[in-house]
Residue, then its C-alpha position, 0 to 999 in steps of 0.5 A: m915184123t919190125d919193132p915199132i919203136l925202133e922203126r919210128s926212131h930210125a932216122l934220129r938214131t942214124e943222124f946221131f950215129e953219124n954226127e957222133q961217129e968219132l966219139l962213139n968209136s972212141l968210147a967203144s974202143q977205149g971204154q967209159f970215163p964219166d966224171a959224174m954219176f947222176i941218180g935221178c927219178s925214172d920220170s920220163r920228164v927228167v932227162p939227165e943229159s938234157l939237164t946237164g948238157a952231157r954227151p955220151g960217156d959223160l954221165f953214169v946214170a941210175r934212174v929209179v922211182a923218186n931218186i931213192v938210194p936204199p941204205y946199205g944192208t936193206g937187201q935192195n942192192a940195185v942202186g947200191a951196186a951202181v954206186e959202188y961201180a961208179v965210185l970204185h971202178l969208174k972213179v967218178k968225182h961227183l955223185i948227184v942226187c936229183g929230185h923233181t917237182d910233181c914227183g909221183g913217187i913222193k905224192a904216193l906217200d900220201h896215198p895208201v898203196n895196195m900191197a897185194t897189187e903193187p908190192a914193189i911200189a909199196n915197199w920202195i916208197e917207204f925209203a922216202r917216208p922219213a923225208q915226209t915225216r920230217v917235213d910234216a913236223r914243220g906243219l906246212s899248210d900250203e900243199a905246193a910248198r909241202h910237196q916241194a919241201i918233201v922233194e927237197e928233204n928226200v934229196l937230202l935223205q938219199l944223200k945221207n943214205l949214200q954215205t952208208y956205203d963204205a965205198v962212198r965214205r972212203a972216197l969222201a974221206e980221201n977228198r976224191l968225191e963230192l956229193h950234190g943235191w939237186v931239184y929240177d922244177l918242172a913248171e919253172r924250168e929251173m934247177r935248184y941245188y943244196d947249199a950247205t953253207q946256207d942249209t937250203f936249196v938255192t936256184f942256180s944262176l950264173s951269178n952264183s955258179q962259182a959256188v957250185a963249181 
């Protein structure tokens, strides 16, 4: 009995192996040297390689519900271990936290999660709760605007959480690492990035590309 997923993906996988043979051989023999780490949501609609045009070896990726980075010392070490490896061993130059609209993890903040049946989810989304609290303090009445604001605030929250890790703080102090906050708008099919000079998220376009180079 064959694996049905491998079976239906065989043709595409074979084509990929053939077209990228030289690159894949190089990665297998020389190792990986990604320029950036991408921390994104597990949502199946958010594909880091498609959003960045990355090829194998370009991105070190961690995908978790609601693109959460638990603060150091919380006992949740999986994302932290990936971050430390990326910064200390792979020497990435960029750390990207990418949120997205219509995020189920963010929406779950508005609905009680049953601790008895979904304890992992219930505990996990609490790491995004401060983002919701900060946005609700603004008194936004429009549901769509509120959701977008929480998604954006959550990206900023996770960027702050990244800085609770010694490896990240040291790399930032030595000017060998940059942090990037992005939001992927599913409906509009556009990317927004956090512009610290304006303290807001800006829609990326070629006219402002130099600002995030």
